[in-house]
C-alpha positions in Angstrom: -78.3 227.6 -112.8 -76.2 230.7 -112.2 -75.7 229.7 -108.6 -74.5 226.2 -109.7 -72.1 227.8 -112.2 -70.7 230.1 -109.6 -70.2 227.1 -107.2 -68.3 225.2 -109.9 -66.2 228.2 -110.7 -65.3 228.8 -107.1 -64.4 225.1 -106.6 -62.2 225.3 -109.7 -60.4 228.4 -108.3 -59.8 226.6 -105.0 -58.4 223.5 -106.7 -56.1 225.8 -108.8 -54.8 227.5 -105.7 -54.1 224.1 -104.1 -52.2 222.9 -107.1 -50.2 226.1 -107.2 -49.3 225.7 -103.6 -48.2 222.1 -104.0 -46.1 223.0 -107.0 -44.5 226.0 -105.4 -43.7 224.2 -102.1 -42.5 220.8 -103.3 -41.7 221.0 -107.0 -40.7 224.6 -107.9 -37.3 224.6 -106.2 -36.2 221.6 -108.4 -37.8 222.9 -111.5 -36.4 226.4 -111.2 -32.9 225.0 -110.4 -32.9 223.0 -113.6 -34.0 225.9 -115.7 -31.9 228.7 -114.2 -28.6 226.9 -113.4 -27.1 227.3 -116.9 -27.7 231.1 -116.7 -25.7 231.4 -113.4 -22.0 232.1 -113.9 -20.1 229.9 -111.5 -17.0 232.1 -111.9 -18.9 235.2 -110.9 -20.4 233.4 -108.0 -17.0 232.2 -106.8 -15.6 235.8 -107.1 -18.6 237.2 -105.1 -17.9 234.6 -102.4 -14.2 235.4 -102.2 -15.0 239.2 -102.0 -17.9 239.0 -99.6 -16.6 236.3 -97.3 -12.9 236.8 -96.6 -11.3 234.3 -94.3 -8.9 234.8 -91.4 -8.5 233.5 -87.8 -8.1 235.5 -84.6 -4.4 236.2 -83.8 -2.5 236.8 -80.6 -1.8 240.4 -81.7 -5.5 241.1 -82.1 -6.1 240.0 -78.5 -2.9 241.4 -77.2 -4.5 242.8 -74.0 -6.2 239.6 -73.1 -4.6 237.4 -70.4 -5.4 234.3 -72.4 -3.9 235.6 -75.7 -1.1 233.1 -75.5 -3.4 230.2 -76.6 -4.0 232.0 -79.9 -1.6 231.5 -82.8 0.7 234.4 -83.8 -0.4 234.2 -87.4 -3.7 233.7 -89.1 -4.2 230.3 -90.6 -4.4 231.4 -94.3 -0.9 232.9 -93.9 0.6 229.7 -92.7 -0.6 227.0 -95.1 -1.7 226.5 -98.7 -2.5 223.2 -100.4 -3.0 222.0 -103.9 -5.7 219.3 -103.4 -7.9 219.1 -100.3 -10.7 216.8 -99.1 -13.7 218.1 -97.1 -15.2 214.9 -95.6 -18.7 215.1 -94.2 -20.0 212.9 -91.4 -22.9 211.7 -93.6 -24.1 208.1 -93.4 -23.9 208.1 -97.2 -20.2 207.6 -96.9 -20.8 204.1 -95.8 -22.1 203.4 -99.4 -18.7 204.2 -100.9 -15.1 203.2 -100.3 -13.3 206.6 -100.6 -10.7 205.9 -97.9 -7.6 205.7 -100.0 -8.7 208.5 -102.3 -9.4 210.8 -99.3 -6.0 210.1 -97.8 -4.3 210.9 -101.1 -5.2 214.6 -100.8 -2.7 217.1 -99.5 -5.0 218.1 -96.6 -8.1 216.5 -95.1 -10.7 218.4 -93.1 -13.2 216.6 -90.9 -15.9 217.8 -88.5 -16.7 217.7 -84.8 -16.6 214.1 -83.4 -16.3 212.2 -86.7 -13.9 209.2 -86.1 -11.7 207.4 -88.6 -10.8 204.3 -86.6 -12.8 201.4 -87.8 -14.1 203.3 -90.8 -10.9 203.8 -92.8 -12.1 202.1 -96.0 -15.0 204.6 -96.1 -13.5 207.8 -94.9 -9.7 207.4 -94.8 -7.4 207.6 -91.9 -5.8 211.1 -92.1 -7.1 214.2 -90.4 -5.1 217.4 -90.8 -7.8 219.9 -89.7 -10.9 219.3 -87.5 -13.5 222.0 -87.6 -15.5 221.9 -84.3 -18.6 223.8 -83.3 -18.7 225.5 -79.9 -20.6 222.7 -78.2 -17.3 220.8 -78.1 -16.2 219.7 -75.6 -19.1 220.7 -73.2 -21.7 218.6 -74.9 -19.8 216.4 -77.4 -16.5 214.6 -77.6 -15.6 215.2 -74.0 -13.8 212.0 -73.6 -11.9 212.3 -76.9 -11.1 216.0 -76.3 -9.5 215.6 -72.9 -8.0 212.1 -73.2 -4.2 211.9 -73.6 -4.5 208.6 -75.4 -7.3 209.5 -77.9 -6.1 209.7 -81.5 -8.8 212.4 -82.2 -7.5 215.9 -81.7 -4.0 214.7 -80.7 -2.3 215.2 -84.1 -4.9 217.5 -85.7 -5.2 221.2 -86.0 -8.3 222.4 -84.4 -10.4 225.2 -86.0 -13.4 226.6 -84.2 -16.6 227.3 -86.2 -17.3 230.9 -85.2 -20.8 232.1 -86.0 -21.1 234.7 -83.3 -19.7 233.1 -80.2 -16.3 234.6 -79.9 -15.6 238.2 -80.8 -13.0 240.9 -80.2 -13.4 244.1 -78.2 -10.7 246.5 -77.1 -7.9 244.0 -78.1 -9.5 241.4 -75.8 -11.5 238.3 -76.6 -15.2 238.8 -76.1 -17.0 235.7 -74.9 -20.4 237.2 -73.8 -22.2 235.1 -76.4 -20.0 232.0 -75.9 -22.8 230.0 -74.1 -20.9 226.7 -74.3 -17.7 228.2 -73.0 -15.6 226.8 -75.9 -12.9 229.5 -75.4 -12.5 228.7 -71.7 -12.1 225.1 -72.6 -9.5 225.9 -75.3 -7.5 227.8 -72.6 -7.7 224.7 -70.3 -6.8 222.4 -73.3 -3.7 224.6 -74.1 -2.5 224.4 -70.6 -3.0 220.6 -70.4 -1.4 219.9 -73.8 1.2 222.7 -74.4 3.0 220.6 -77.0 0.0 220.3 -79.3 -0.9 222.8 -82.1 -2.6 225.9 -81.0 -6.3 226.1 -81.9 -7.5 228.5 -84.6 -10.7 230.5 -84.2 -12.4 231.8 -87.3 -12.7 235.5 -87.4 -15.8 237.2 -85.9 -18.6 237.6 -88.4 -17.2 234.9 -90.7 -20.4 232.9 -90.2 -22.7 235.9 -90.6 -21.0 236.8 -93.8 -21.5 233.3 -95.1 -25.2 233.5 -94.2 -25.6 236.9 -96.0 -23.9 235.6 -99.1 -26.1 232.5 -99.2 -29.2 234.6 -98.8 -28.0 237.0 -101.5 -27.5 234.0 -103.9 -31.0 232.7 -103.2 -32.7 236.1 -103.7 -30.8 237.1 -106.8 -31.0 233.8 -108.7 -34.4 232.6 -107.5 -32.9 229.1 -107.2 -33.7 228.6 -103.5 -35.6 230.2 -100.7 -33.8 232.9 -98.7 -31.5 231.3 -96.2 -32.6 232.3 -92.7 -31.0 229.4 -90.7 -27.5 229.2 -89.5 -25.1 227.8 -92.1 -23.9 224.2 -91.4 -20.4 223.3 -90.3 -20.0 221.8 -93.8 -20.6 225.3 -95.3 -18.1 226.8 -92.9 -15.6 224.2 -93.8 -15.9 224.3 -97.6 -15.6 228.1 -97.7 -12.6 228.0 -95.4 -10.9 225.4 -97.6 -11.6 227.4 -100.8 -9.3 230.0 -99.3 -6.7 227.5 -98.4 -6.6 225.1 -101.4 -6.3 225.2 -105.1 -8.9 222.4 -105.5 -11.5 221.2 -103.0 -13.1 217.8 -103.2 -16.3 217.7 -101.1 -17.5 214.3 -100.0 -21.2 213.7 -99.4 -22.1 217.2 -98.3 -24.2 217.3 -101.4 -25.6 213.7 -101.1 -25.5 211.0 -103.7 -28.6 209.0 -104.4 -27.1 205.8 -102.9 -28.3 206.1 -99.3 -32.0 205.2 -98.9 -31.9 205.3 -95.1 -32.6 208.2 -92.8 -29.5 207.6 -90.8 -27.5 210.7 -90.0 -23.9 209.6 -89.4 -21.6 207.0 -91.0 -20.4 206.0 -87.5 -23.8 205.7 -85.9 -26.4 203.1 -87.0 -29.1 204.5 -84.8 -29.3 208.3 -84.9 -31.8 209.5 -87.5 -32.3 212.9 -89.3 -34.4 215.2 -87.2 -37.5 216.8 -88.7 -36.4 220.1 -87.2 -33.9 221.6 -89.5 -31.3 223.8 -87.7 -29.3 224.6 -90.8 -29.7 225.8 -94.4 -28.8 222.5 -95.9 -31.2 222.8 -99.0 -29.8 226.2 -99.9 -26.2 225.1 -99.4 -26.6 222.1 -101.7 -28.0 224.2 -104.5 -25.2 226.7 -104.0 -22.5 224.0 -104.1 -24.1 222.4 -107.2 -23.9 225.8 -108.9 -20.2 226.2 -108.1 -19.4 222.6 -108.9 -17.1 221.5 -111.8 -18.7 218.0 -111.4 -21.8 217.1 -113.5 -25.2 216.5 -111.9 -25.1 212.9 -112.9 -21.7 212.4 -111.2 -22.8 214.1 -108.1 -25.9 211.8 -107.9 -23.7 208.7 -108.4 -20.7 209.6 -106.3 -21.7 212.3 -103.8 -18.4 214.1 -104.6 -18.3 217.7 -105.7 -15.1 219.3 -107.2 -14.7 223.0 -106.5 -12.1 225.4 -107.8 -10.3 227.2 -105.1 -10.0 231.0 -105.0 -6.4 230.9 -106.0 -7.4 229.4 -109.3 -10.1 232.0 -110.0 -9.5 235.2 -112.0 -11.7 238.0 -110.7 -12.0 241.5 -111.9 
């Protein structure tokens, strides 16, 4: 009898552990987010982001002893431009479920990513592109034809900004490309020589990406609303933080997804490529972070996929 009781007790303990694991792994992030969110001060979070992740781009003066310094702008991007209303447009397939084209084009500045086209998709994503944030794989692995073509509309009338996680640094007033494994800087030099009449490219400061990653990890640890971010931040995260420095108000389209898209398709311009099971970026943590900063209600985000964020210029910090 005692042996049977012990067996039942042990089985109960095992079941309890399994239930806890399932809840912690699949349900707890959502549950904790709903309970804790009202306790997190979005204003304080925004002030911490501004303080911990300053924005600038590499200037010609900073690389004055580099033979290729002439392809760098004389001034940092944030000193040259500032906008009232900005749109950050993801490449998500979810944009095919909305018709935000005219709304996106109505903003003072529009940011897009990597190889995202507009031609043929104007009703969904608009036509204007003022800034294009590219990762270092362009043009070696992606957008080669569009990047180098004289007739391509992509890049031609756009300001290029390079997402700099740790690829391009500065050392002794020279550009350090030891970790630039896709040779984006060398390609930018060639691009500048081929198209000297086009805008010079901006390269985000060294450690900008690492600072974003640390701030995202700090948020997750201190709030308990997400697991610590250990993956590289996405281009979307880079773009949103950059635009918070450059704009009074930032409208983010389908980076935090709506509930409209039931497919597993990745891009609005590709009806074949699916989401990979292998996650290279901290998407889950980023979405929780943006929801916490958002001036938009949860219901509106779920319906529209649009998040409204207050820029740093509109934030009073102590």
